[in-house]
PAMI-207198 format. One record per residue (C-alpha): residue number from 1; z, x negated, y; residue in three letters. Coordinates in Angstrom, 1 decimal. Layout:
+------+--------+--------+--------+------+
! resi !     c3 !     c1 !     c2 ! resn !
+------+--------+--------+--------+------+
!  NUM !      Z !      X !      Y !  ALA !
...
+------+--------+--------+--------+------+
//
This chain:
+------+--------+--------+--------+------+
! resi !     c3 !     c1 !     c2 ! resn !
+------+--------+--------+--------+------+
!    1 !  -93.0 !  183.8 !  -57.7 !  MET !
!    2 !  -89.7 !  185.7 !  -57.3 !  LEU !
!    3 !  -87.1 !  184.1 !  -55.2 !  ASN !
!    4 !  -84.1 !  183.7 !  -57.6 !  PRO !
!    5 !  -81.5 !  184.2 !  -54.9 !  MET !
!    6 !  -83.2 !  187.4 !  -53.7 !  ARG !
!    7 !  -83.6 !  188.6 !  -57.3 !  SER !
!    8 !  -79.9 !  188.0 !  -58.0 !  ARG !
!    9 !  -79.0 !  189.9 !  -54.8 !  HIS !
!   10 !  -81.2 !  192.8 !  -55.8 !  THR !
!   11 !  -79.5 !  193.1 !  -59.2 !  ARG !
!   12 !  -76.1 !  193.5 !  -57.4 !  LEU !
!   13 !  -77.5 !  196.5 !  -55.4 !  LEU !
!   14 !  -77.5 !  200.1 !  -56.8 !  PRO !
!   15 !  -80.8 !  200.7 !  -58.4 !  PHE !
!   16 !  -81.9 !  203.3 !  -55.9 !  GLU !
!   17 !  -81.6 !  200.6 !  -53.2 !  HIS !
!   18 !  -83.8 !  198.1 !  -55.0 !  TRP !
!   19 !  -87.2 !  197.5 !  -53.4 !  PRO !
!   20 !  -89.9 !  199.8 !  -54.7 !  ARG !
!   21 !  -91.8 !  196.9 !  -56.5 !  HIS !
!   22 !  -88.6 !  195.9 !  -58.3 !  ARG !
!   23 !  -87.9 !  199.5 !  -59.4 !  ARG !
!   24 !  -91.5 !  199.7 !  -60.6 !  SER !
!   25 !  -91.1 !  196.5 !  -62.6 !  GLU !
!   26 !  -88.0 !  197.8 !  -64.2 !  ALA !
!   27 !  -89.8 !  201.0 !  -65.3 !  VAL !
!   28 !  -92.7 !  199.0 !  -66.7 !  ILE !
!   29 !  -90.3 !  196.8 !  -68.7 !  GLN !
!   30 !  -88.5 !  199.9 !  -70.0 !  LEU !
!   31 !  -91.8 !  201.5 !  -71.1 !  LYS !
!   32 !  -92.7 !  198.2 !  -72.9 !  ASN !
!   33 !  -89.4 !  198.3 !  -74.8 !  ARG !
!   34 !  -90.0 !  202.0 !  -75.6 !  MET !
!   35 !  -93.3 !  201.1 !  -77.2 !  ARG !
!   36 !  -91.8 !  198.1 !  -79.0 !  ARG !
!   37 !  -89.0 !  200.2 !  -80.6 !  TYR !
!   38 !  -90.9 !  203.4 !  -81.0 !  ALA !
!   39 !  -90.1 !  203.2 !  -84.8 !  ALA !
!   40 !  -86.4 !  203.5 !  -83.9 !  ASP !
!   41 !  -86.4 !  206.0 !  -81.0 !  TYR !
!   42 !  -89.8 !  207.7 !  -81.1 !  GLY !
!   43 !  -91.3 !  206.2 !  -77.9 !  GLY !
!   44 !  -89.7 !  208.6 !  -75.4 !  ARG !
!   45 !  -86.5 !  206.6 !  -74.6 !  PHE !
!   46 !  -84.6 !  203.3 !  -75.3 !  ASP !
!   47 !  -81.0 !  202.6 !  -76.0 !  SER !
!   48 !  -78.4 !  200.0 !  -76.8 !  LEU !
!   49 !  -77.1 !  202.2 !  -79.6 !  PHE !
!   50 !  -78.5 !  203.2 !  -83.0 !  ALA !
!   51 !  -79.7 !  206.7 !  -83.6 !  LEU !
!   52 !  -81.2 !  206.5 !  -87.0 !  ASP !
!   53 !  -78.7 !  208.3 !  -89.3 !  ASP !
!   54 !  -80.7 !  210.6 !  -91.5 !  PRO !
!   55 !  -77.8 !  213.1 !  -91.5 !  GLU !
!   56 !  -76.4 !  213.1 !  -88.0 !  PRO !
!   57 !  -74.1 !  216.0 !  -88.8 !  ALA !
!   58 !  -72.3 !  213.9 !  -91.4 !  ALA !
!   59 !  -72.2 !  211.0 !  -88.9 !  ALA !
!   60 !  -70.8 !  213.3 !  -86.2 !  GLY !
!   61 !  -72.9 !  212.0 !  -83.4 !  CYS !
!   62 !  -71.7 !  213.9 !  -80.3 !  ASN !
!   63 !  -72.5 !  211.4 !  -77.5 !  TRP !
!   64 !  -75.4 !  209.1 !  -76.8 !  PHE !
!   65 !  -76.3 !  206.7 !  -73.9 !  ASP !
!   66 !  -80.0 !  206.0 !  -73.3 !  PHE !
!   67 !  -82.7 !  205.2 !  -70.8 !  TYR !
!   68 !  -85.9 !  207.0 !  -70.0 !  PHE !
!   69 !  -88.5 !  206.8 !  -67.2 !  PRO !
!   70 !  -88.7 !  209.6 !  -64.6 !  GLY !
!   71 !  -91.9 !  211.4 !  -63.5 !  SER !
!   72 !  -92.8 !  208.7 !  -61.0 !  ASN !
!   73 !  -93.2 !  205.0 !  -61.5 !  ARG !
!   74 !  -90.2 !  204.1 !  -59.4 !  PHE !
!   75 !  -87.5 !  206.1 !  -61.3 !  THR !
!   76 !  -85.5 !  205.1 !  -64.4 !  LEU !
!   77 !  -82.7 !  207.2 !  -65.6 !  TRP !
!   78 !  -79.5 !  205.7 !  -67.1 !  ASN !
!   79 !  -78.3 !  208.8 !  -69.1 !  ALA !
!   80 !  -75.2 !  209.8 !  -71.0 !  SER !
!   81 !  -75.6 !  212.9 !  -73.1 !  LEU !
!   82 !  -72.6 !  214.7 !  -74.7 !  VAL !
!   83 !  -72.3 !  217.9 !  -76.6 !  THR !
!   84 !  -70.6 !  220.8 !  -74.9 !  ALA !
!   85 !  -67.7 !  220.5 !  -77.4 !  ARG !
!   86 !  -67.0 !  216.9 !  -76.3 !  VAL !
!   87 !  -67.2 !  218.0 !  -72.6 !  ALA !
!   88 !  -64.7 !  220.7 !  -73.4 !  PHE !
!   89 !  -62.2 !  218.2 !  -74.9 !  GLN !
!   90 !  -62.8 !  215.7 !  -72.1 !  ASP !
!   91 !  -62.2 !  218.3 !  -69.4 !  GLU !
!   92 !  -59.0 !  219.5 !  -71.0 !  ALA !
!   93 !  -57.8 !  215.9 !  -71.2 !  GLY !
!   94 !  -58.6 !  215.3 !  -67.5 !  ARG !
!   95 !  -56.7 !  218.4 !  -66.5 !  LEU !
!   96 !  -53.7 !  217.4 !  -68.7 !  ALA !
!   97 !  -53.6 !  213.9 !  -67.2 !  ARG !
!   98 !  -53.8 !  215.4 !  -63.7 !  GLU !
!   99 !  -50.9 !  217.8 !  -64.3 !  GLN !
!  100 !  -48.7 !  215.2 !  -66.0 !  ALA !
!  101 !  -49.2 !  212.6 !  -63.3 !  HIS !
!  102 !  -48.6 !  215.1 !  -60.5 !  ALA !
!  103 !  -45.1 !  215.7 !  -62.0 !  ALA !
!  104 !  -44.2 !  212.1 !  -61.5 !  LEU !
!  105 !  -43.0 !  210.4 !  -58.3 !  THR !
!  106 !  -45.0 !  207.8 !  -56.6 !  ALA !
!  107 !  -42.6 !  205.1 !  -57.9 !  VAL !
!  108 !  -42.9 !  206.4 !  -61.5 !  GLU !
!  109 !  -46.7 !  206.5 !  -61.3 !  ARG !
!  110 !  -46.8 !  202.9 !  -60.2 !  GLU !
!  111 !  -44.4 !  201.9 !  -62.9 !  ALA !
!  112 !  -46.6 !  203.5 !  -65.5 !  GLU !
!  113 !  -49.5 !  201.3 !  -64.4 !  ARG !
!  114 !  -47.6 !  198.1 !  -64.7 !  GLN !
!  115 !  -48.8 !  195.6 !  -67.3 !  ILE !
!  116 !  -47.0 !  192.4 !  -68.2 !  GLU !
!  117 !  -48.7 !  189.2 !  -69.3 !  PHE !
!  118 !  -47.0 !  187.0 !  -71.9 !  ILE !
!  119 !  -48.1 !  183.6 !  -73.2 !  PRO !
!  120 !  -50.2 !  184.0 !  -76.3 !  ALA !
!  121 !  -51.9 !  180.7 !  -77.0 !  LEU !
!  122 !  -50.5 !  177.2 !  -76.5 !  PHE !
!  123 !  -51.9 !  173.7 !  -76.7 !  SER !
!  124 !  -50.3 !  171.0 !  -78.9 !  ASP !
!  125 !  -48.4 !  169.8 !  -75.9 !  THR !
!  126 !  -47.0 !  173.3 !  -75.2 !  GLY !
!  127 !  -49.3 !  174.1 !  -72.3 !  LYS !
!  128 !  -50.2 !  177.8 !  -72.1 !  VAL !
!  129 !  -53.9 !  178.3 !  -72.7 !  TRP !
!  130 !  -54.0 !  182.1 !  -72.7 !  ALA !
!  131 !  -52.0 !  185.2 !  -71.9 !  TYR !
!  132 !  -51.8 !  188.6 !  -73.6 !  GLU !
!  133 !  -51.5 !  191.8 !  -71.7 !  ALA !
!  134 !  -48.7 !  194.0 !  -72.9 !  VAL !
!  135 !  -47.4 !  197.3 !  -71.7 !  SER !
!  136 !  -43.7 !  197.7 !  -71.2 !  PRO !
!  137 !  -41.8 !  200.3 !  -73.3 !  PRO !
!  138 !  -42.7 !  203.8 !  -72.2 !  GLU !
!  139 !  -39.9 !  205.7 !  -70.4 !  PRO !
!  140 !  -38.9 !  209.1 !  -71.6 !  HIS !
!  141 !  -38.6 !  211.8 !  -68.9 !  TYR !
!  142 !  -36.0 !  214.6 !  -68.8 !  ALA !
!  143 !  -38.5 !  216.8 !  -66.9 !  ARG !
!  144 !  -40.8 !  216.4 !  -69.9 !  PHE !
!  145 !  -38.0 !  217.4 !  -72.3 !  GLU !
!  146 !  -37.6 !  213.8 !  -73.4 !  GLY !
!  147 !  -41.3 !  213.0 !  -73.9 !  ARG !
!  148 !  -43.2 !  210.0 !  -72.6 !  THR !
!  149 !  -46.0 !  210.4 !  -70.2 !  LEU !
!  150 !  -48.6 !  210.0 !  -73.0 !  HIS !
!  151 !  -46.8 !  212.5 !  -75.2 !  GLN !
!  152 !  -46.7 !  215.0 !  -72.3 !  GLN !
!  153 !  -50.4 !  214.6 !  -71.7 !  ILE !
!  154 !  -51.1 !  215.3 !  -75.4 !  THR !
!  155 !  -48.9 !  218.4 !  -75.3 !  LYS !
!  156 !  -50.5 !  219.7 !  -72.1 !  LEU !
!  157 !  -54.0 !  219.1 !  -73.5 !  LYS !
!  158 !  -53.1 !  221.3 !  -76.6 !  VAL !
!  159 !  -51.6 !  224.0 !  -74.3 !  ASP !
!  160 !  -54.7 !  224.0 !  -72.1 !  ILE !
!  161 !  -57.1 !  224.2 !  -75.0 !  LEU !
!  162 !  -55.3 !  227.2 !  -76.5 !  HIS !
!  163 !  -54.1 !  229.1 !  -73.4 !  HIS !
!  164 !  -56.2 !  228.1 !  -70.4 !  THR !
!  165 !  -59.4 !  226.7 !  -71.8 !  PRO !
!  166 !  -61.8 !  225.1 !  -69.3 !  PRO !
!  167 !  -65.1 !  226.7 !  -68.6 !  VAL !
!  168 !  -68.1 !  224.5 !  -69.7 !  ILE !
!  169 !  -71.7 !  224.9 !  -68.6 !  HIS !
!  170 !  -74.7 !  223.0 !  -69.8 !  GLU !
!  171 !  -75.6 !  220.7 !  -66.9 !  ARG !
!  172 !  -77.3 !  217.7 !  -65.5 !  PHE !
!  173 !  -75.4 !  215.6 !  -62.9 !  GLN !
!  174 !  -77.0 !  212.7 !  -61.1 !  ILE !
!  175 !  -74.7 !  209.8 !  -60.4 !  LEU !
!  176 !  -76.1 !  207.3 !  -57.8 !  PRO !
!  177 !  -74.7 !  203.8 !  -57.6 !  GLY !
!  178 !  -75.6 !  202.4 !  -61.0 !  TYR !
!  179 !  -76.9 !  198.8 !  -61.0 !  ARG !
!  180 !  -79.6 !  199.7 !  -63.7 !  TYR !
!  181 !  -81.3 !  203.0 !  -63.3 !  GLY !
!  182 !  -80.0 !  206.1 !  -61.7 !  VAL !
!  183 !  -76.9 !  207.5 !  -63.5 !  GLY !
!  184 !  -77.2 !  210.8 !  -65.2 !  LEU !
!  185 !  -74.7 !  212.9 !  -67.1 !  ASN !
!  186 !  -76.1 !  215.5 !  -69.4 !  MET !
!  187 !  -74.1 !  218.2 !  -71.3 !  VAL !
!  188 !  -75.9 !  220.4 !  -73.8 !  LEU !
!  189 !  -74.7 !  223.1 !  -76.2 !  ASP !
!  190 !  -75.8 !  221.4 !  -79.5 !  VAL !
!  191 !  -73.9 !  220.6 !  -82.7 !  GLU !
!  192 !  -74.9 !  217.0 !  -83.0 !  VAL !
!  193 !  -77.2 !  214.6 !  -81.1 !  ILE !
!  194 !  -80.3 !  213.2 !  -82.8 !  ASP !
!  195 !  -83.7 !  212.1 !  -81.6 !  ARG !
!  196 !  -85.0 !  215.6 !  -81.3 !  THR !
!  197 !  -82.0 !  216.6 !  -79.2 !  VAL !
!  198 !  -82.4 !  213.6 !  -76.9 !  VAL !
!  199 !  -86.1 !  214.4 !  -76.4 !  GLU !
!  200 !  -85.2 !  218.0 !  -75.7 !  TYR !
!  201 !  -82.7 !  216.9 !  -73.1 !  ALA !
!  202 !  -85.3 !  214.7 !  -71.4 !  ILE !
!  203 !  -87.9 !  217.6 !  -71.4 !  ASP !
!  204 !  -85.3 !  220.0 !  -69.9 !  ARG !
!  205 !  -84.3 !  217.6 !  -67.2 !  PHE !
!  206 !  -87.9 !  216.9 !  -66.2 !  LEU !
!  207 !  -88.6 !  220.7 !  -66.3 !  ALA !
!  208 !  -85.9 !  221.5 !  -63.8 !  VAL !
!  209 !  -87.3 !  218.8 !  -61.4 !  GLY !
!  210 !  -85.0 !  215.8 !  -62.1 !  GLU !
!  211 !  -82.2 !  217.2 !  -60.0 !  CYS !
!  212 !  -78.6 !  218.4 !  -60.4 !  ASN !
!  213 !  -78.6 !  221.6 !  -62.4 !  TRP !
!  214 !  -76.1 !  223.9 !  -64.1 !  GLN !
!  215 !  -76.7 !  226.8 !  -66.4 !  SER !
!  216 !  -75.7 !  230.2 !  -64.9 !  ALA !
!  217 !  -74.0 !  231.1 !  -68.1 !  GLN !
!  218 !  -71.0 !  229.2 !  -69.5 !  PRO !
!  219 !  -71.0 !  228.0 !  -73.1 !  VAL !
!  220 !  -69.3 !  230.7 !  -75.3 !  PRO !
!  221 !  -65.8 !  229.6 !  -76.1 !  LEU !
!  222 !  -66.4 !  229.9 !  -79.9 !  ASP !
!  223 !  -69.1 !  227.3 !  -79.5 !  ARG !
!  224 !  -66.5 !  224.9 !  -77.9 !  LEU !
!  225 !  -63.7 !  225.1 !  -80.5 !  ARG !
!  226 !  -63.6 !  222.5 !  -83.2 !  PRO !
!  227 !  -65.5 !  223.6 !  -86.3 !  LEU !
!  228 !  -62.3 !  223.9 !  -88.4 !  HIS !
!  229 !  -60.8 !  226.3 !  -85.8 !  GLU !
!  230 !  -63.9 !  228.6 !  -86.1 !  GLN !
!  231 !  -63.5 !  229.2 !  -89.8 !  ALA !
+------+--------+--------+--------+------+
//
């Protein structure tokens, strides 16, 4: 019989630090769920999200989180798959946020993080039962030509996408430290994500040896632009 206190302690540890028998149990449980929901996902993976749209292009599915077992009985992958086009937008946003925040002073950056809590729910006697988090009015900065921080980030992202677009490669990146499974980021140059694409991603990851990998060739820029910009 499992010691409940020890089991609770194990769940707080990153998955890769679990005892081998606990990791093996988690893999077995995942495989059982995969069989149970094979009609939904095909039997190769499991997920908390639906992936059953008959026309994924119309649905615009460009990211998907899922779980699949590794090549040994102690490994379970907690994967997040995005299209290269989404990775392109995400990287431009990250660079824009980095540049905008770098232009602020330490005091201004701290002020931007401030959140106020105001009473939102009262009892019949007037006692505060709950508070609502609200952000103070956004300041406008002269160095941003009167724009707020968020407006400046939006402008910088547009500038980056058009003038200094980031280079995106297909890649697999392992992210240790997850409490369930080993984290895995996957970027593939596909239009939309459906069951076939997820199974393809799994096969490619297993084929490269379940390790960090990046394609030698970047994804062509015309594949990264939004579809309406390619016309």
